[in-house]
C-alpha positions as CSV (number, residue, x, y, z in Angstrom):
1,X,0.0,0.0,0.0
2,X,1.3,3.4,-0.9
3,X,1.9,5.8,2.0
4,X,-1.0,8.3,2.2
5,X,-0.4,11.5,4.2
6,X,-4.1,12.1,4.6
7,X,-4.6,8.7,6.3
8,X,-1.3,8.6,8.2
9,X,-1.7,12.2,9.6
10,X,-5.4,12.4,10.0
11,X,-5.1,15.1,12.7
12,X,-3.7,17.5,10.2
13,X,-5.5,16.5,7.0
14,X,-8.9,15.2,8.2
15,X,-10.1,17.5,11.0
16,X,-13.7,17.7,12.1
17,X,-16.0,20.5,11.0
18,X,-15.6,22.2,14.3
19,X,-12.6,24.1,15.6
20,X,-9.7,22.2,17.2
21,X,-6.2,23.2,18.5
22,X,-3.2,21.4,17.0
23,X,0.6,21.7,17.0
24,X,1.8,21.2,13.5
25,X,5.4,19.9,13.1
26,X,7.8,21.2,10.4
27,X,7.1,20.0,6.8
28,X,8.9,20.4,3.5
29,X,7.0,21.5,0.4
30,X,7.3,22.2,-3.3
31,X,6.3,25.9,-3.4
32,X,5.5,28.5,-6.0
33,X,4.9,32.1,-4.9
34,X,2.6,34.7,-6.6
35,X,-0.1,37.3,-6.3
36,X,-3.5,38.1,-7.7
37,X,-6.9,36.6,-8.0
38,X,-6.7,32.8,-8.1
39,X,-9.7,32.6,-10.3
40,X,-8.2,34.6,-13.1
41,X,-8.0,32.6,-16.3
42,X,-4.4,32.4,-17.4
43,X,-3.4,34.2,-14.2
44,X,-0.3,33.5,-12.0
45,X,-2.1,31.1,-9.7
46,X,-3.4,28.9,-12.5
47,X,0.0,28.9,-14.1
48,X,1.6,27.7,-10.8
49,X,-0.5,24.6,-10.4
50,X,1.0,22.6,-13.4
51,X,4.5,23.4,-12.1
52,X,3.7,22.0,-8.7
53,X,2.3,18.8,-10.0
54,X,5.0,18.3,-12.6
55,X,7.7,18.4,-9.9
56,X,5.6,16.3,-7.5
57,X,4.9,13.5,-9.9
58,X,8.5,13.5,-11.2
59,X,9.6,12.8,-7.6
60,X,7.0,10.2,-7.0
61,X,7.9,8.3,-10.2
62,X,11.7,8.7,-9.7
63,X,12.0,5.0,-9.0
64,X,11.3,4.4,-12.7
65,X,14.4,6.4,-13.7
66,X,18.1,5.9,-13.2
67,X,18.0,8.5,-10.3
68,X,17.7,6.9,-6.9
69,X,16.5,8.7,-3.8
70,X,17.8,7.1,-0.6
71,X,15.0,6.1,1.7
72,X,12.4,6.3,-1.1
73,X,9.0,4.6,-0.5
74,X,5.9,4.7,-2.6
75,X,3.4,7.3,-1.7
76,X,0.3,9.1,-2.8
77,X,1.0,12.7,-3.9
78,X,-0.5,14.9,-1.1
79,X,-3.3,17.4,-1.8
80,X,-2.7,20.9,-3.0
81,X,-2.3,23.5,-0.3
82,X,-2.0,27.3,-0.1
83,X,-0.7,30.0,2.3
84,X,-2.6,33.2,1.7
85,X,-2.3,36.9,2.9
86,X,-3.0,40.5,1.9
87,X,-0.8,43.4,3.0
88,X,-2.2,45.2,6.0
89,X,-4.9,42.5,6.6
90,X,-5.0,40.0,9.5
91,X,-6.2,36.8,7.9
92,X,-7.8,37.4,4.5
93,X,-10.5,39.6,3.0
94,X,-12.4,37.4,0.6
95,X,-14.0,40.4,-1.1
96,X,-10.6,41.6,-2.4
97,X,-9.2,38.6,-4.3
98,X,-7.0,40.7,-6.6
99,X,-5.0,41.7,-3.5
100,X,-4.1,38.2,-2.6
101,X,-0.5,37.2,-2.2
102,X,0.0,33.4,-1.9
103,X,2.4,30.5,-1.7
104,X,0.9,27.5,-3.4
105,X,2.4,24.2,-2.2
106,X,2.4,20.4,-2.3
107,X,3.9,18.6,0.6
108,X,7.1,16.5,0.1
109,X,8.0,13.2,1.8
110,X,10.8,13.7,4.4
111,X,13.2,11.6,2.3
112,X,13.3,14.3,-0.4
113,X,16.4,16.5,0.0
114,X,17.0,19.9,-1.7
115,X,19.3,18.0,-4.1
116,X,16.6,15.6,-5.0
117,X,14.2,18.5,-5.5
118,X,16.6,20.2,-7.9
119,X,16.9,17.0,-9.9
120,X,13.1,16.7,-10.2
121,X,12.7,20.4,-11.1
122,X,15.2,20.1,-13.9
123,X,13.8,16.8,-15.2
124,X,10.2,18.0,-15.0
125,X,11.1,21.1,-17.0
126,X,12.9,19.1,-19.7
127,X,10.3,16.3,-19.9
128,X,7.2,18.5,-19.8
129,X,8.6,21.4,-21.7
130,X,7.5,23.6,-18.8
131,X,9.4,26.5,-17.1
132,X,9.7,25.2,-13.5
133,X,12.2,27.9,-12.4
134,X,9.6,29.4,-10.0
135,X,9.4,26.2,-7.9
136,X,11.3,26.2,-4.7
137,X,12.0,23.8,-1.8
138,X,10.3,25.4,1.3
139,X,10.3,24.3,4.9
140,X,7.4,25.6,7.0
141,X,7.0,25.2,10.8
142,X,3.4,26.2,11.6
143,X,3.5,25.3,15.3
144,X,0.4,26.1,17.4
145,X,-2.7,26.5,15.2
146,X,-6.5,26.4,15.2
147,X,-8.1,24.5,12.3
148,X,-11.5,23.4,11.0
149,X,-12.9,21.4,8.1
150,X,-14.9,23.8,5.9
151,X,-17.6,22.4,3.7
152,X,-18.7,24.3,0.7
153,X,-17.5,27.1,-1.6
154,X,-14.4,29.2,-0.7
155,X,-16.5,32.4,-0.5
156,X,-18.4,30.9,2.4
157,X,-15.3,30.3,4.4
158,X,-15.9,33.4,6.7
159,X,-18.7,31.4,8.5
160,X,-16.1,28.7,9.4
161,X,-13.6,31.3,10.4
162,X,-16.2,32.8,12.7
163,X,-16.5,29.5,14.5
164,X,-12.7,29.5,15.0
165,X,-12.9,33.1,16.3
166,X,-15.4,32.0,18.9
167,X,-13.4,28.9,19.9
168,X,-10.3,31.0,20.5
169,X,-12.2,33.6,22.5
170,X,-13.7,30.9,24.7
171,X,-10.5,29.0,25.3
172,X,-7.9,31.8,26.0
173,X,-6.2,32.0,22.6
174,X,-5.7,34.7,20.1
175,X,-4.4,34.8,16.5
176,X,-0.7,35.1,15.8
177,X,-0.5,36.1,12.1
178,X,2.9,37.4,10.9
179,X,5.0,37.4,7.8
180,X,5.8,33.7,8.3
181,X,2.5,32.6,10.0
182,X,-0.3,32.8,7.5
183,X,-3.8,31.7,6.6
184,X,-3.4,28.2,5.4
185,X,-5.8,26.1,3.3
186,X,-5.6,22.4,2.3
187,X,-7.8,21.4,-0.6
188,X,-9.2,17.9,-0.1
189,X,-11.6,18.0,-3.1
190,X,-10.9,18.2,-6.8
191,X,-12.8,21.3,-7.8
192,X,-13.0,20.1,-11.4
193,X,-15.0,17.0,-10.4
194,X,-16.9,18.0,-7.2
195,X,-19.8,20.5,-7.0
196,X,-18.8,23.6,-4.9
197,X,-21.4,22.8,-2.2
198,X,-19.4,19.5,-1.5
199,X,-15.9,21.0,-1.5
200,X,-13.9,20.1,1.6
201,X,-11.1,22.5,2.7
202,X,-9.0,22.5,5.8
203,X,-8.7,26.1,7.1
204,X,-5.8,26.6,9.6
205,X,-4.7,29.8,11.4
206,X,-1.7,30.4,13.6
207,X,-2.5,31.2,17.3
208,X,-0.9,31.8,20.7
209,X,-2.1,31.8,24.3
210,X,-3.8,35.1,25.2
């Protein structure tokens, strides 16, 4: 059986649809940075996604090449994720999508080193005829966070965030947003195949004790 991050780390990928406090350990990612409305056809966000998946699947299928990654094991490519912010805004303002700045990411297994990543980036670019220069190896340590499983369209996320707000207020926590601690989403549904009312998205915010 291929290793599946969603099943092995359920506390981080499969939360309940009510707020919960978690401590998230460091993780490595394939990352592409950008800005602007993620829904814009031909925009930077939509251009970033193929790059992420090209590198991700090159690493996953590396065992079929002459390149050998020490410690490699078969795994399911983890879901797409994103870190989002807007200058001067705590959290995000869903009504101003053009102001979004983002880091779109896919998690990497721990056995992937920066050298392995560079190999995959170069191989993906050559094989897919795709400019992968924007891809970077990124380590994120989220630490103490509040999270919830949001059900439905992205524009309805404020209702789920309001539940997190209340949970923090009632339990002695407050948000701890900064340049490195950001609004985080994990996309558990394929938006191309699933109706918006059935989308499942993990929303995670950084916090600290009040």
